[in-house]
VMD Tcl script that draws the C-alpha trace (Angstrom):
set ca {
  {-37.07 2.02 -17.74}
  {-36.16 4.92 -15.47}
  {-38.47 3.44 -12.86}
  {-36.57 0.16 -12.93}
  {-33.24 1.97 -12.53}
  {-34.64 3.86 -9.55}
  {-35.86 0.63 -7.94}
  {-32.50 -1.08 -8.51}
  {-30.64 1.92 -7.05}
  {-32.97 2.07 -4.06}
  {-32.59 -1.66 -3.41}
  {-28.81 -1.31 -3.69}
  {-28.74 1.50 -1.13}
  {-31.00 -0.48 1.21}
  {-28.83 -3.59 0.84}
  {-25.63 -1.65 1.60}
  {-27.26 0.02 4.61}
  {-28.44 -3.33 5.96}
  {-24.98 -4.83 5.39}
  {-23.28 -2.01 7.32}
  {-25.77 -2.33 10.19}
  {-25.29 -6.10 10.35}
  {-21.48 -5.78 10.28}
  {-21.61 -3.24 13.11}
  {-24.20 -4.94 15.30}
  {-22.64 -8.40 14.90}
  {-19.02 -7.24 15.16}
  {-18.46 -9.31 18.32}
  {-19.00 -12.45 16.23}
  {-17.98 -11.35 12.73}
  {-14.60 -9.96 13.79}
  {-13.38 -13.28 15.27}
  {-14.99 -15.08 12.33}
  {-13.05 -12.97 9.80}
  {-9.76 -13.55 11.60}
  {-10.54 -17.27 11.80}
  {-11.14 -17.36 8.03}
  {-7.76 -15.77 7.32}
  {-5.97 -18.05 9.78}
  {-7.67 -21.16 8.41}
  {-6.47 -20.26 4.90}
  {-2.92 -19.89 6.21}
  {-2.82 -23.14 8.21}
  {-4.83 -25.40 5.90}
  {-1.68 -26.55 3.98}
  {-0.15 -27.70 7.28}
  {-3.14 -29.96 7.90}
  {-2.94 -31.29 4.33}
  {0.79 -31.96 4.76}
  {0.25 -33.91 7.99}
  {-2.64 -35.76 6.39}
  {-0.34 -36.72 3.51}
  {2.02 -38.21 6.10}
  {-0.85 -40.42 7.30}
  {-1.34 -38.36 10.45}
  {-4.98 -38.61 11.64}
  {-7.01 -35.46 11.04}
  {-7.70 -35.12 14.77}
  {-3.97 -35.08 15.57}
  {-3.38 -32.57 12.75}
  {-6.05 -30.24 14.12}
  {-4.64 -30.57 17.63}
  {-1.18 -29.66 16.29}
  {-2.59 -26.53 14.63}
  {-4.50 -25.70 17.81}
  {-1.35 -25.98 19.93}
  {0.72 -23.87 17.53}
  {-1.88 -21.13 17.28}
  {-2.75 -21.25 20.98}
  {0.86 -20.87 22.05}
  {1.42 -18.10 19.48}
  {-1.61 -16.10 20.65}
  {-0.71 -16.69 24.31}
  {2.86 -15.53 23.74}
  {1.71 -12.50 21.76}
  {-0.82 -11.58 24.44}
  {1.66 -11.95 27.30}
  {4.27 -9.84 25.51}
  {1.72 -7.16 24.57}
  {0.26 -7.00 28.08}
  {3.63 -7.00 29.86}
  {5.07 -4.33 27.56}
  {2.01 -2.06 27.45}
  {1.40 -2.02 31.20}
  {4.52 0.01 32.08}
  {3.82 2.41 29.21}
  {0.29 3.11 30.39}
  {1.62 3.61 33.92}
  {4.20 6.11 32.64}
  {1.78 8.09 30.47}
  {0.99 10.64 33.23}
  {4.72 11.38 33.62}
  {5.14 11.85 29.87}
  {2.02 14.00 29.86}
  {3.50 16.22 32.58}
  {6.70 16.61 30.54}
  {4.68 17.47 27.45}
  {2.61 19.97 29.42}
  {5.80 21.65 30.66}
  {7.09 21.91 27.10}
  {3.79 23.33 25.84}
  {3.64 25.75 28.76}
  {7.17 26.94 28.02}
  {6.44 27.37 24.31}
  {3.19 29.25 25.02}
  {5.01 31.51 27.50}
  {7.73 32.30 24.96}
  {5.18 33.02 22.21}
  {3.15 35.19 24.58}
  {6.18 37.28 25.53}
  {7.22 37.60 21.89}
  {3.69 38.62 20.86}
  {3.48 41.25 23.58}
  {6.76 42.73 22.36}
  {5.04 43.18 18.99}
  {2.00 44.75 20.63}
  {-0.23 41.71 20.06}
  {-2.48 40.55 22.89}
  {-2.65 36.76 23.09}
  {-3.76 36.38 26.71}
  {-6.90 34.63 25.48}
  {-4.81 31.56 24.59}
  {-5.50 28.82 27.12}
  {-2.74 26.21 27.39}
  {-5.27 23.99 29.10}
  {-6.83 23.22 25.75}
  {-3.50 21.79 24.61}
  {-3.18 19.85 27.86}
  {-6.60 18.42 27.21}
  {-5.39 17.14 23.86}
  {-2.62 15.19 25.58}
  {-5.16 13.69 27.97}
  {-7.33 12.61 25.04}
  {-4.28 11.06 23.36}
  {-3.50 9.05 26.48}
  {-7.11 7.91 26.75}
  {-7.21 6.88 23.08}
  {-3.96 4.93 23.43}
  {-5.23 3.20 26.57}
  {-8.58 2.30 25.00}
  {-6.87 1.00 21.85}
  {-4.56 -1.22 23.88}
  {-7.53 -2.42 25.91}
  {-9.38 -3.42 22.74}
  {-6.39 -5.44 21.51}
  {-5.93 -7.16 24.87}
  {-9.67 -7.87 25.21}
  {-9.71 -9.46 21.79}
  {-6.75 -11.67 22.66}
  {-8.84 -12.78 25.63}
  {-11.47 -13.97 23.11}
  {-8.88 -15.96 21.17}
  {-10.56 -19.24 22.16}
  {-13.49 -18.39 19.90}
  {-11.10 -17.65 17.01}
  {-9.30 -20.95 17.50}
  {-12.52 -22.97 17.61}
  {-13.88 -21.29 14.49}
  {-10.57 -21.81 12.69}
  {-10.50 -25.54 13.55}
  {-14.07 -26.07 12.34}
  {-13.27 -24.24 9.10}
  {-10.13 -26.29 8.45}
  {-11.95 -29.53 9.24}
  {-14.90 -28.66 6.99}
  {-12.83 -27.64 3.95}
  {-11.42 -31.13 3.54}
  {-14.54 -32.43 1.76}
  {-15.32 -29.23 -0.12}
  {-13.85 -30.39 -3.44}
  {-15.77 -33.65 -3.26}
  {-18.99 -31.78 -2.48}
  {-18.47 -29.46 -5.46}
  {-17.87 -32.43 -7.77}
  {-21.04 -34.07 -6.51}
  {-23.13 -30.89 -6.71}
  {-22.15 -29.68 -10.21}
  {-21.48 -31.10 -13.64}
  {-17.92 -32.13 -14.45}
  {-16.99 -28.98 -16.41}
  {-18.53 -26.63 -13.85}
  {-17.11 -28.49 -10.86}
  {-13.62 -28.39 -12.36}
  {-13.84 -24.63 -12.90}
  {-15.15 -24.06 -9.37}
  {-12.48 -26.24 -7.76}
  {-9.75 -24.54 -9.80}
  {-11.07 -21.13 -8.76}
  {-11.19 -22.18 -5.10}
  {-7.67 -23.55 -5.30}
  {-6.34 -20.37 -6.93}
  {-8.10 -18.20 -4.36}
  {-6.62 -20.22 -1.50}
  {-3.09 -20.12 -2.94}
  {-3.14 -16.38 -3.70}
  {-4.72 -15.35 -0.40}
  {-2.32 -17.61 1.52}
  {0.70 -16.22 -0.31}
  {-0.42 -12.66 0.35}
  {-1.06 -13.28 4.06}
  {2.24 -15.08 4.61}
  {4.24 -12.38 2.82}
  {2.36 -9.68 4.73}
  {2.94 -11.31 8.11}
  {6.63 -11.99 7.38}
  {7.28 -8.42 6.22}
  {5.42 -7.00 9.21}
  {7.41 -9.27 11.51}
  {10.68 -8.06 10.00}
  {9.50 -4.46 10.37}
  {8.56 -5.00 14.01}
  {11.86 -6.73 14.78}
  {13.94 -3.98 13.15}
  {11.90 -1.32 14.97}
  {12.54 -3.07 18.28}
  {16.28 -3.36 17.59}
  {16.64 0.31 16.61}
  {14.79 1.56 19.69}
  {16.61 -0.89 21.97}
  {20.04 0.11 20.67}
  {19.20 3.83 20.97}
  {17.92 3.34 24.52}
  {14.35 4.49 23.87}
  {11.82 3.38 26.47}
  {9.51 0.41 25.75}
  {11.20 -0.88 22.57}
  {9.35 -4.21 22.71}
  {5.97 -2.50 22.85}
  {6.76 -0.26 19.88}
  {8.05 -3.27 17.95}
  {4.71 -5.03 18.46}
  {2.84 -1.87 17.48}
  {4.97 -1.58 14.33}
  {3.99 -5.15 13.44}
  {0.28 -4.36 13.85}
  {0.42 -0.85 12.35}
  {2.17 -2.21 9.25}
  {-1.10 -3.83 8.20}
  {-2.38 -0.26 7.69}
  {-0.76 1.34 4.61}
  {0.83 4.79 4.98}
  {-0.95 5.68 8.23}
  {0.61 2.66 9.90}
  {4.08 3.85 8.95}
  {3.31 7.34 10.23}
  {2.17 5.99 13.60}
  {5.04 3.48 13.84}
  {7.61 6.22 13.30}
  {5.83 9.23 14.79}
  {4.79 7.85 18.18}
  {8.25 6.55 19.21}
  {9.75 9.79 17.88}
  {7.46 11.87 20.11}
  {8.28 9.62 23.06}
  {12.01 10.06 22.45}
  {11.58 13.84 22.38}
  {10.09 13.65 25.86}
  {12.67 11.15 27.09}
  {15.91 12.78 25.93}
  {17.13 16.33 26.50}
  {18.97 16.58 23.17}
  {17.66 16.06 19.64}
  {20.41 13.64 18.61}
  {18.66 10.38 19.55}
  {15.18 11.47 18.34}
  {16.51 12.59 14.95}
  {18.57 9.41 14.57}
  {15.49 7.38 15.46}
  {13.41 9.28 12.93}
  {15.94 8.70 10.15}
  {16.51 5.00 10.85}
  {12.83 4.08 11.23}
  {11.90 6.07 8.13}
  {14.57 4.20 6.14}
  {13.28 0.85 7.40}
  {9.71 1.55 6.33}
  {10.77 3.08 3.00}
  {13.00 0.14 2.06}
  {10.52 -2.54 3.11}
  {7.52 -0.72 1.61}
  {9.07 0.47 -1.65}
  {11.79 -2.10 -2.39}
  {11.21 -5.41 -0.60}
  {7.41 -5.60 -0.68}
  {6.99 -5.02 -4.46}
  {9.47 -7.83 -5.17}
  {7.76 -10.30 -2.82}
  {4.15 -9.42 -3.56}
  {2.44 -9.57 -6.95}
  {1.57 -6.16 -8.39}
  {-1.92 -7.45 -9.13}
  {-2.59 -7.47 -5.37}
  {-1.98 -3.74 -5.04}
  {-5.09 -1.73 -4.22}
  {-5.95 1.74 -5.45}
  {-5.17 4.57 -3.04}
  {-8.83 5.63 -2.94}
  {-9.96 2.09 -2.11}
  {-7.35 1.86 0.66}
  {-8.64 5.07 2.25}
  {-12.27 3.97 1.94}
  {-11.45 0.53 3.37}
  {-9.57 2.00 6.33}
  {-12.37 4.43 7.16}
  {-15.14 1.87 6.64}
  {-13.65 -1.03 8.61}
  {-12.30 1.34 11.25}
  {-15.76 2.80 11.88}
  {-17.44 -0.61 11.84}
  {-14.94 -2.69 13.83}
  {-12.68 -0.15 15.53}
  {-8.87 -0.59 15.76}
  {-9.02 -4.25 14.74}
  {-11.07 -3.21 11.72}
  {-8.25 -0.93 10.56}
  {-5.71 -3.74 11.04}
  {-7.87 -6.15 9.02}
  {-9.06 -3.62 6.43}
  {-6.39 -4.27 3.80}
  {-6.12 -8.07 4.26}
  {-9.91 -8.38 3.97}
  {-10.12 -6.04 0.98}
  {-7.23 -7.80 -0.77}
  {-8.91 -11.16 -0.13}
  {-12.12 -9.84 -1.69}
  {-10.12 -8.60 -4.69}
  {-8.52 -12.03 -5.13}
  {-11.92 -13.73 -4.96}
  {-13.35 -11.35 -7.56}
  {-10.32 -11.90 -9.82}
  {-11.04 -15.65 -9.90}
  {-14.74 -15.27 -10.74}
  {-15.25 -14.42 -14.41}
  {-18.31 -12.23 -13.87}
  {-16.60 -10.21 -11.12}
  {-13.20 -9.76 -12.79}
  {-13.99 -6.19 -13.94}
  {-14.60 -5.17 -10.32}
  {-11.24 -6.70 -9.34}
  {-9.52 -4.63 -12.03}
  {-11.23 -1.46 -10.80}
  {-10.10 -2.23 -7.24}
  {-6.44 -2.42 -8.30}
  {-3.84 0.32 -8.36}
  {-3.40 -0.29 -12.08}
  {-4.82 -2.59 -14.72}
  {-3.48 -6.14 -14.47}
  {-1.32 -7.12 -17.40}
}
mol new
graphics top color blue
foreach p $ca { graphics top sphere $p radius 0.5 }
foreach p [lrange $ca 0 end-1] q [lrange $ca 1 end] { graphics top cylinder $p $q radius 0.2 }
display resetview
């Protein structure tokens, strides 16, 4: 008996290891595939609506292709045009930050010497190096987003094939299974599609509102690159907690370097914090079912796992993918206990 448990555990570990390796090695294909799956779920009702109006399926797919293509093109152009000036200005901001650090270190050194403490071993260059690393990380992250937008054609093609192939899925299920089983399967598939679609739409709308409000606040206060930070707030909002920290913290740091007084930075910090608190703690719970909430531990694990496997895009997709998996498990009787364990609290 113990031998069987050991074999099962060993096989489980091997399977998980193989899965992680496959996800990492095939990330160039699986990442666009995952995004295409989520997009196909969102846009499938549009195709069904057009089909109900006797619009040929080819025309419906072309309409979806045009809408998504223009959206991705517009998003890419805005992101590229707004991030370019920021990357160009990073050395200037780095010089300002270095001057501030140098001044602070000089003040602390003088104060320490007055107390008889020798701190000459402190090297400000190590702090300067940290700012260089930050600039490099920001540049590489932006490059990964822009490179992926360049591969949007693959996402669009995959999405179209998925939408086109799901039209006959119900009929195939009815033909493949007995009447009782096929009805249960089709009902489960329908529920999964509705719940995932509702979650994604609410998530995108809330993130869009967050990004728009962030842009308006920064633009009104005169902070540099408000459009870029608005886009980043939209993307960061897919990442719980950490996304809010980055969306508020990075513009706040930039404003500290841009303005001589603390008035604008503090006002920015207060307004952006209020936006994220209200949307996250008041608006989102009312618009999103509590059963879709994930446990804090699972959120952290998902962020770390998908971030390590797929990089920045993995962190953006971590919660949508994990929530989708939870919804799927909740609609499969055998896997319902796992869905409950994944939640923040037991579903009523």
